[in-house]
FIMAR-960932 format. One record per residue (C-alpha): z, y, x. Coordinates in pm, 1 decimal. Layout:
BEGIN
<r up="Z" north="Y" east="X"/>
...
***
This chain:
BEGIN
<r up="7800.7" north="10065.4" east="12365.1"/>
<r up="8149.5" north="10130.5" east="12138.7"/>
<r up="8002.7" north="10054.6" east="11831.3"/>
<r up="7910.9" north="9703.2" east="11982.9"/>
<r up="8254.9" north="9650.5" east="12082.6"/>
<r up="8402.7" north="9717.0" east="11782.1"/>
<r up="8185.6" north="9519.5" east="11594.4"/>
<r up="8282.1" north="9229.3" east="11808.7"/>
<r up="8632.1" north="9304.9" east="11716.1"/>
<r up="8563.4" north="9254.8" east="11365.8"/>
<r up="8350.1" north="8926.1" east="11409.3"/>
<r up="8618.0" north="8778.3" east="11623.4"/>
<r up="8912.3" north="8882.3" east="11321.3"/>
<r up="9057.6" north="8644.5" east="11117.5"/>
<r up="8883.1" north="8642.6" east="10766.1"/>
<r up="9257.0" north="8700.2" east="10604.0"/>
<r up="9309.2" north="8979.2" east="10822.5"/>
<r up="8982.1" north="9116.5" east="10705.7"/>
<r up="8957.1" north="9030.6" east="10351.9"/>
<r up="9324.7" north="9068.0" east="10247.0"/>
<r up="9304.2" north="9475.1" east="10201.5"/>
<r up="8993.9" north="9479.9" east="10021.1"/>
<r up="9140.8" north="9222.9" east="9780.1"/>
<r up="9457.3" north="9416.0" east="9743.4"/>
<r up="9280.7" north="9686.5" east="9632.8"/>
<r up="9005.9" north="9525.8" east="9408.7"/>
<r up="9343.9" north="9403.1" east="9203.1"/>
<r up="9493.4" north="9785.5" east="9230.4"/>
<r up="9166.0" north="9906.4" east="9088.3"/>
<r up="9130.1" north="9663.8" east="8823.7"/>
<r up="9430.3" north="9607.8" east="8691.1"/>
<r up="9696.8" north="9870.3" east="8795.8"/>
<r up="9461.5" north="10191.6" east="8810.1"/>
<r up="9536.4" north="10434.8" east="8507.1"/>
<r up="9209.0" north="10511.2" east="8372.9"/>
<r up="9096.8" north="10818.9" east="8200.9"/>
<r up="8863.6" north="10635.0" east="7973.3"/>
<r up="9157.0" north="10396.7" east="7839.8"/>
<r up="9374.0" north="10675.0" east="7741.5"/>
<r up="9528.4" north="10714.5" east="8059.0"/>
<r up="9670.9" north="10349.2" east="8053.2"/>
<r up="9610.2" north="10080.1" east="8354.4"/>
<r up="9388.3" north="9820.9" east="8204.9"/>
<r up="9647.7" north="9578.0" east="8152.4"/>
<r up="9889.4" north="9787.5" east="7961.2"/>
<r up="9608.3" north="9895.2" east="7728.2"/>
<r up="9528.1" north="9538.4" east="7666.5"/>
<r up="9875.4" north="9464.2" east="7583.9"/>
<r up="9858.9" north="9772.8" east="7352.5"/>
<r up="9533.7" north="9647.0" east="7162.8"/>
<r up="9667.8" north="9280.5" east="7141.2"/>
<r up="9992.7" north="9396.8" east="6982.2"/>
***
C-alpha cells in the first residue's frame, strides 16, 4: 500500500518539481563533468581547446 501512496504523490506533483533536478543533472553530465576520454577536461573546455 505504501508504494501506491508514493506513486500518487509523484503523479500529483508539479512537472517542474519532477523534471528540474533531472535536467540539472543531464546538463552537468553533458557539459560540466570531467571526462577521462577527453584528457580529464569538461566537454566545453575540450571543445574550446580543439577550436583554438
